[in-house]
N, C-alpha and C positions, 0 to 999 in steps of 0.2 A: 887710448884712455883707461887709466885705471882700473883692473878687475873690479876692485872694490867699490871702485866709483859706479863704475858701468852697473852690478849689484845694485848696487843703492837707487841709481834709477829707474831702473827696472823695477825694486818694490815700489817707489814713489808712484811711478806710470801706472801697475797693480792698485793701487792703490785707492787714485784718482776713477781707473778703469770701475773700483767695485763702490765706489760713492755715487760713479752715476749710474751705476745698474738699478740703486737704491731710490725710487721716489719717495717722501713723506708723503704724498697724494697718491700714490697709487699702490706703497705696497707699506705706510706705515698707517697713515688717518684708518683707515679699513680696521685694523687689528685694534686700534683706539676704540671705535666705532662700539666695535661687537663686542670687546671686550671689560672697556673701563667707563665710556660717557654712562654707561649705567647708573654706574654711580657719581661718576666727575663731569658733575654740568652743573648748572646755576649755582647758586650762591651755597646750597648746599653742601657743593662738592667738598671731603676730604682734604682739612688744608687749603684748602679755595683752591685747589688744583683740577684746573677744567683742561680735559682732552677735545674738548671737542674743536676742539683748532690749532693749526701750528701753533699763532698767537696765543693762547691759554699754554703750551705746553712749554715755549720758550719763556713766560711767563713765572712760571713754576707754582712754591710752592709756599704759606704764610702760614705762623703757628698762630694766631689770633680767629678765631671762630666769627664769622658774622652774626651768627644769631643768637645774642646773647640778651635776654631779654630783664637782666640786673644791672646793666652798666648806666653808670650814673651819667657819663660823658659820650658823648657824640660820638660814632668810630668816623673816621677819613672814609670815604666809601674809595670799593675800589672795584671799581666795573670794569667787566674787559672790552677791550674797542672804544672805553670814552674818557674814562681818570686816566689814565697814561697811554705812552705810546713807544714802544721796543722796550727789551730788555735791563737798558740802561734806567732808564726812568722806574721800570717797576722795582728792578733793585734799591732805588732811591724810597722805595716806598715797604722794603721789608722783604720783599719777594726773593726768596731763597732758589737757586737752578735746583731742578731733580736730573738737568740732562749733562752736566757736566760738575764736575768736583774738584778742578784745580792736584792734579797727578793720581788721585784715586778713580777708583770708579765709579759711575757715574750713579747719583742716590737712587734712578729709578733703575739699574742694571742690579743694587743689591735688593731692595726691596723685590725684585721678581725672580733672584737667584733663594733671595730665604723665602718666599714664595713655591718655588719649585724641591727646595729639602723636605717640606712638607707636606706632601698631597695629602687630599683629604681621600678616607675612606670612600668606599662607593656605595651611595648613597642610604648612607646611614645620616641619623642626626649628630650636628656637630656640638662638641661636649658645652656642657651647663654654662662653665664659667667665662664661654668666648663671647665674648658683648657683640652683640651686631645692628642693634637697633640704633635710631637716627640720636639716640639720644647717648650714644658711647663718645667716651672722652678720648679724641684724638691725639696723638703723642707729635707728632708731628716734625721727628728728627732734624737736625743738622748733619750734614755728614762726623762732621767731628763727634756723633751723638748716637750714629749708627751703632757702632758695635755693643752697645751698652743698651740700646734699644733693642738690636735683636736678640741678647743675653735673654729677656727681662720680658719679651713677647714672641717666643718662637714660634708662635702660629698668625704672626698681623704682616704676614708674606703679599705681595699681590699677584695677581689677584685675591683681594682680600673675603676668608671665609665660604667659597665658592670652586666649584669645579677651573682649574688652572690651564692656562695658557696649552696649545696643539707644540709638538715638539719642533714644528713648521715656523708657526705664530713668535714662538722662544728665542730659536736662531736667528729671527730678521728683526726683532726688538733688539738682543743684546749686542749683531754684528753692527746695525745703524750708530748704539750707541759708542761700539769702540770708534769708527767712522767721526765721531764729534756732534753725531744728531745733527745732520744737515736740512734745513726745515728748506722746500721748493714752492713753496704757497702762491697761488695764482687764483687773484682777483676774479672774483665771479662778477660778468662781464653781463650787461642786460643783452636781451634780443633786440632786432629791429624794434620788433612789434611794441617792447615793452620802453626802449630809447624814446621813442615819440609819445608815448603816453605820459612816462615820466615827464619828460616837456610840459605836456597838457597842461599835468598836474600841479607843475612846480612855476610854471606860467600863471596860474590860477592863487598860489597860497604866495606868493611874492610880489601883488599887485600893490603900489604905493599909497591908493587913497583910504584913508579911514576907515573907511567900511569893509575894505577887503582885509586890510590889517587884524582888526579886532578879527572878522569870522573867521581868519588864519590862525589866531591864537588859540581860538576856542575850538578847532579841530586838531589842531596839532598837538590839545590835553588832552584829546578826546581821542586819540589814534598813536600819539607816541609809542605804545606800548603792544601794537598792531606789527604784524607778522603780514602785512601786506601782499596782494598777488593782483598780477593783473590777468584781463578778459585778453586769449591768447595768447599768454604767456610761456614761457620753458616749463617742461613739470620741474618742481622743486627748485625753483627760484622766488624767494620772498623780499621780501623789501622793508627799509626801516625808516620812515619819518624823523629827521632830524633838526636840529638847529645848528648852520652852520655857518664859520669865519666867510666861506666863499660861496660866491654866486655860482649859479648854474655854467654848467662850462671848464670846471675848474675840479681839481680832487677836493671830495669833501673832507671838512674840518670841524669837526662836532665838537661843540661848546658844551664843556663836561658842566652843567649847574646839579644842586644837590637834587632837586626836585626841576619836572618838566613847568613849572608855571614861577620858578628864581628869575630873575632880572638875567636874561640871554646877555646885556650891554647894547649899547645902540645898534649897529653895526651888522647885523647878523640876518641870512637867508637858511627859508625853510627847504631843506634837501630831501630828497629820494636815494638813499643808499641801499644794496643789494646788504645779506646777511649773509656774515661770512663763514660760521661756526656750524655745523651736526643741528638739524634739528632733533631736538628733545621733545617729547610727546605734553611733558608736564608749563612749558614755557610756550608752546607753540596754541598762540592765538590768532587766527587767520583773520582777513576781513578782506573783501573783495572792494577793486578799484577795476574801472574802466567808464566808456563812453556813457552810459547810460548813469553810471553810479555821480559820473562828475556834470550831468545835468541834474540829475537831482540836488545835486549841492547847489545849482543854480539857482532849481525854481524855489527851493527852501529859503538861501539868504539873500539873493538879489532879484527876485522878481517882485517884490514890494521894496515902496519908499520909506524908509526909515532912515533917518538921522543921526549921524556921533557927533556927537559936540564936542567929547575930550576922549584922547586915550586914553583908559587906564594905566596905572603903574603897575610893580611888584611885589608893593610891601605885603608886610601881611596882613592886614587887614584885607587885602584883595587875593590873598591865598586864602583866605578865613572864609570868604561870604563869596565863592562864583558866581550867584544869584545875584547879586551887586556887579559883583567887576564885569560882568556879559548882557547887564541889562536893558542896554541898548541893544541886544540882538532879538528878536519876537521870539518870545517863550515856546510858542507854536514850532518854530524850524528849528529850534536846540532839541524839542521832545522829540518832536516826529524823525528828526536823523537818528535818537537814539533806538525812538524802536524799530527803524528801519532793518537794523542789525540788533535788537535785544539780545539772544544769545550770545555776541560777542562781548557787548557790554556786561553781562551776567559774569560772563568767564573770567573775565576781569580779574573781578572783585576776590578768586579764590586760584587763577593762578597768575595772580598778577607779582609786583615787585617783589612780595615776600618767599614766591617760590614755594617757600611750605609753609600751608596755607592759615595757620593756627592761630595767629589773629585774628584771622575772621571765623573758622569753623569752628572752635569750642562755643561758640554763640549762637550755633544753630541745629536745626535740627537733623536729625543721618537719612530724611529722607519728606520733601518736600515738593509741592508744588508752589511754580510763581505766574502770577496775571498783572495785567496792567490798565492803567484805568484811561479811558477813551482820552484824547485830546481836548477833545467837543465837549465833555464834561469835565473836566479839571479846573474845578475853579481857579485856579494859578493860573492855566492858561484865559480864561474867559472871562476870567470878572480883574479889573484893571486897580481897581479902590482894595481892592483885597489885596493884591498882590502887593502893592504899596507897599501896603499896613503890614503883611510880616515879611516882606524882602531883609530887611534890618536883622531878623528876629532866626532868621536860614545861615548861623555862623557856625564854623565846623570847630572843633578843640584842635591843639597839636601841634600849632605853628608856633608857640613861645613852650620848651620842653625844661625851665627851671623847676625842680622839685619842691622846692621850701614851698614855691605858691601854689602847689597842686591843686589840694584841697577847696583853697578860696577863688584858684580861677574855675574848676571845675562848677563851683555855684554861681558862678556870673551864668558859665552857659546852661547850667539847670536851667536856671531860673527864665532865661530867654525859650528854652526851650517848653514850657510849661504856659509860655504866652500864646506862641505859637498854636500848642494844639488846642486852648483854648479856644481862638482865632477860628482854626479850625472847625472846630466843633459846631462853632457856630453858623460859620460860612455852609455849611454843609446841610443843617437843619434844616436853615432855609429850601434848602433841595435835595432832599434825601437820595442816598443812591440808590438804583435802579441796578438789577441785570443786564440792563442796555448798555449800560456804561462800560462794561467790560469789552475790550480793546481784543479785536478780530482782525487784523489789517492781516498778517500774512504769516506764514509758516514758524515766525518769531514769538507767533500772542500767547503762548502755553507753554513753559520750560517746565522739568524736571530736575533736580537737584537733590546728589546722593553727597553725603560728610561720609569718612572714612577718618575719622579720627582728627590727623591735621593736616587732611589731604580733603578735596570733593569735586567731584566732576558733575556737568550740565549739560543738557540733551534736550532739544526740539520737543515738546508732547508732552502728554500727563503720562509717564512709566509709571508700572507698578501698583499696588495696592493704592485703596486710598488714605492720604496720610494722616497725622496727627496735626496738621497746620499747614496752610495756605497762606503767600504772602499777596497783597495786592497790591502795587508798586502803581504811586502815582507820580509825577513829575521832581517835582519837591525831595519826593523818598529817592527816587534811581539817583538823581543826580549828585543828593549828596552822600549815598551808599559808596558811587563813584569815587565822588575827589576824597571820602573820607578815606578808604582802603585803596585808591590804587594813587593819584595823582597827591594826593599831601602824603602818603605814606613812607617814609623814610625808613626800609628796611634797617640802617645803619643808625638811629635815633636812640637817645638812653630809653632809662624805662617811662619817664615820664609821658613821653610822646608816645609811648605802646599802652600806657595802660590807659592815655585819654583817647587814644580809636581804639580800643578794645571797649571801653566803655561808652564812647558813646553807637557804636555800630549795635550794639545791646538797645539800648536806645533805638537806631533804627528799625531794628528787627520787630522791636514788640509793635513799632508802627506799622508797618507795613501786615502785622499778623493783625492789628486790632483795626486796620480799613477792614481788612473779609471782615472781620463779627461786627462791625460798624451796619453792614447792609441791613434793612430789616428782617429780611429771610434767615438769618441768623443769631435771633434774638432766643431761639428755643433752644440753640445750639448753646449761647452761651450761659445761660440758666441751666443749661446741664453742664456745666464747666467743658464745656469743648474743647477748651482752648486745652485741656487736657490729653483730651484723645476725641478728636472727630468722627473715628471709624475705621472701622475694619471690614477688607475684605474684597477689593476688586480682583479680581483671577483670569488673565485672559491664559487659557491652559492649551489652544493648540493649534499654531503655534506661538512659542517664545518671540511676543513681540512688542513693537511700543503700542501700551495703552492707550490711544488717543482717544479719550471718550468718555463716557458716562459715570458721574456717580450719582446710584440713585436708590430708591428704595426697590430690593428685590425688581432690578431690572436685566434683562438678558439685552445684549449687544447683537444688534444684526451680524451674520455672517460675513455679508457681502463688506462689510467695515472690518472686520477681525482676517477673512479671508479662511478663518475654521470657526469654530463654534466656543464662545466666552462664556462662561459664569459667573453674575454678579449677585451677590447677598450679603448687602453691606446689612443690614438689619436697623437700621438709622432714619430718622426723620426727613419732614419733609420739608426743609431747608435745602439739603442734598437732592431733592427731585426737584427743587427750584433753580439748582443751579446746572441739574443737568440738562434742562430744556436751553440753558442760554450756551451750555461746553459745548455739546451735539453741534449746532451749526458753524459754533466757533472752527472745530478744528475739521467737521465735514470734508473742508476744503485741501485739508493736509494728508489724509488716511490714503489716498491713494497715490503720494509720494512715498511711502514708510513700507508700501507693500513688499516682500521678500518674495520669492521663490523659495522652498524647500525642498531641498534635494531627496529625491524617495524613498533611500536608504536611511535619510533623517528624519523623517515624518513621525517615526513607532517612537524615537530614538526623543524626541522635542514633547511628543504625547506623556511619555514615560516622568521625563523631567518635571515637567506641568507639577506631578504631584509634589513637588519639594516647594512652589511659589506658596507665598503668602500664607505660610504654616508659620503661627506662633511658636517660640520653644516651647512652651507649656508642652505642645503635640508634636514637636519635632526638637528633641532634647541635642541634637547632634548641629543644630542650629548655634549654639554658646560655646561649642569647640572650636569651630569655624572660625577666622579670621576677617576682616570687613571686607575686603576685596579679595576673591577667589578666581582665577579662570578658570575656567575647564572647554580646555580642546578637545573634541571630540573626529576621531579619522574614522572615515570611511570610503570604500569604493577603493581605487587603486593609488595613493599616493595623494586625495582631499583629505580636509578636515576646516571643521567650522571652529568658530571660538564664541564663548558664550562667556558673561559676567557671572558671578554667584555673589550678592553681595548683600552682606549681615546688617540688616539697620536695626541700630542700638535705640532701646526705649529708652527715653529720659521721663524722671519727672517734672523738671523745669531742666531749662538750659541760659538761668537768669544769672551765674555766680560764673567767676573769675576760676574757683579755685573746686576743690574736692567731685567732679564729677564725677565719681568712683561711685560716691555713696548717693547718688541720685539718678544710677540707674533702673532698669526695672525689664531686668534680663530676660524673665519668663514672657514679656511679652513683645522681644526681637523676633523679626521676621526675616523671610529670606526675598530677595526680587532676584530671579532670573531673564536674563538680557541675551538676544543675539548681538554680539560684538562688544568691543572692549568700552567698560565704563568707568575706571578709573586709569591714569597714571604712575602709578604705584602699585603694580602686583603685589600682595602679601605670600599669593601660594598659586600653581601651578597643578591642576590635575590632567592628567590625559590619558583618555577613556578610549575603545574601538567601538562604533555605534552599538556595534551586538550585544557588547558589557554594558551599557547602560542601564537595562531593569537591574543589572547586578548591584552595580555604583549605586543606584536609588535605595535599592532593600538593604543593601548597609549603611546608608546614612539614615534608613530610616529604625532601623535594629540599633545601633550605636547609643547605648543608654548611658556609657561613662568613657572612660579616657581609652579605657582598651580597644571597643569599638572602633571609636576614631580612628585611634593608632592602627588599627588592622585595614583601614582605607584607605590612610597615608601611605602606606607598609604597600599596597598592590596597585594603587594609583598616583600619588603624588612624583612629584619632580621635585626632589631636596636638592638644596644648594650644591650636595657631594654629588649628586648625579653624574656619571662618567658622561651623559647626554644632557647636561641643564644649558650650556649656550648653542645648539641646536634647537632647542624647544623655546629659550628665552628668546632667542634673536627671530625666530618663526612667528612669535606673535607681534614684532614691527613689522617684519615683511607680508602680514595678513592684513594690518594696516593700510600699507601701500597699496593692495590689490584692490582693498576693497571701498576704504577712504582714502586717494591719494593726496587728498589737498591737506586733509588734519593729520596726517600717516605723521609720527616720528619716533624718536629711543625711546620706548619707555624705562622705567627708574626701579631698581632693584636694593635701594636702603631699603626700603619696607620689607624685603621677602624675608618672610619668619621662617624659624626652626624648628618645624611640625615634625 
């Protein structure tokens, strides 16, 4: 063999060996997960580049943004793992590879090199002219446009506006890209315990009698978004319910419809398939499956003798009115199924298909509690004549996205809603609501919702100070909210669709608040304009934990319930005293489940931190300097830490309008909620404090009267985007979630991390 040929063979064999040495699963995806997925996941990924899986990396980037509230025509959906399969199909949809560039260095390699060439100065603020918010304009350059892009945007390299890759990470990624970016993903395989339960559920969902088919359709429309996990399943294994062309025993071939209640065709099967991408917290909406849940479904939906004369179709009217579409299924069964896991359904409202929840969140308060009507007293469930009269009026807008006819169409929906509200008031006037009508069936009975501008979080129990408002949801409100914001909402829809969704949800929100205020015990509050401000000042001081408990006039919580002393001084009237009498028994059973052991080294730190809780900005001006969702990392002992959420609750005069939110802020009434745990998928900032420094940290916030005082707090304890150990601290938040809440854990998002 000639020497030149021999050397060529050696080089080729060496390249193959080096390629085999690198594994996408083992070497590349962990880097993406640690440094890239924090921004590049879900629909709000810059340039739609989703790096949570090999499929997403191969798909590449697109210039078009998913979020566009002004488009006049609906966009073609581009959902990963659903709307196309394979690189060729994604290229036909306009996606550009970032891993190869036809003879040039890959676009990803050039973006990494640009970021490498302009490292950030350690732990200093970023330049003011560098846009880092989620509203920034992304250029998404093609390979041929990169030179001009780099010249005009020298600080736009990757990772963007944050501490960079380590030398080892950079070398691994660039070497992988030079080798042609091979991807060796292996599909997740269910365990034997999971496979057996999958078979049981698919058998139930694909039964061919008419009653089973109708129930399966309703269940699919309520679980399609869930990250399903099985009793006894493998850690980290989650599944998704899809409609497939193929039956059980064959590879899943999902049917891509725009909405889950669009027509899938005549020949389809409900299937459970593994979730193949990295779990990110902002879309991780878990739902448990197991033998008990299967038995519960059979009990609710198949124990009675109710007939199905004809299966409904999939037209516009069927999408618009799920109450009519599924009228044959007993409403008691539907409502009780939702109440069993109410936290899941409420989470879908704000972690759902929008991923960025502003379509839902700018119509809600920054902090409120949610209660539910007991099924036994819900007139829609108990009065067949009333149900028949109002069902045709429960039609949801947004199915037709004609812009020209928007306002005439909206007028039709408003007229129906007015008629429904009139019939509802008349029906409940005959049997006025009582506090005993509050559902208290399990630990989902009382929920707390926190909003942080365009995102929100949900937690079981009553957390924080008494809020400005409460929601009381009955079945028609609960189901309409779910269908309006989840099933029927199209993130790729046009301005008409999105506007109809937003306007109608405002009416739903108003209905939920009015349900509470219509109770006879709240008449005094209504006269006192309690819609504006129901009360102030529940403060569980030591330790900081979920305040599952009373709302009462000068009531002191029992030590056994709070595990420490809690002071409550509402200064409000008798209606809340009456409410307390029913909330205490409702949550008493939950209290033992949320008690937490506090390390001895943290007890004094928590007691000191409690000085910040529930104080209005009028007495704690630093509230106005804090972002809406800060996380506080307290280090203690030998390498131990605890994570707390420090949430700023913005006060509004009202949330009734789409525009001009800043004009309705009441900043002097803003408060802080302290919570042991992570209460946001989108941290705005992170403080790292040693336990022995907590008194100094709290004192500095109490003394901060202006920008300079708060800047000193950030300088001493803040973890800026440019901090040399930013990634160690930020990724430790996800690690803490895996340790403390393994089922709910996921990678947090840093698109909203601020430049303090």
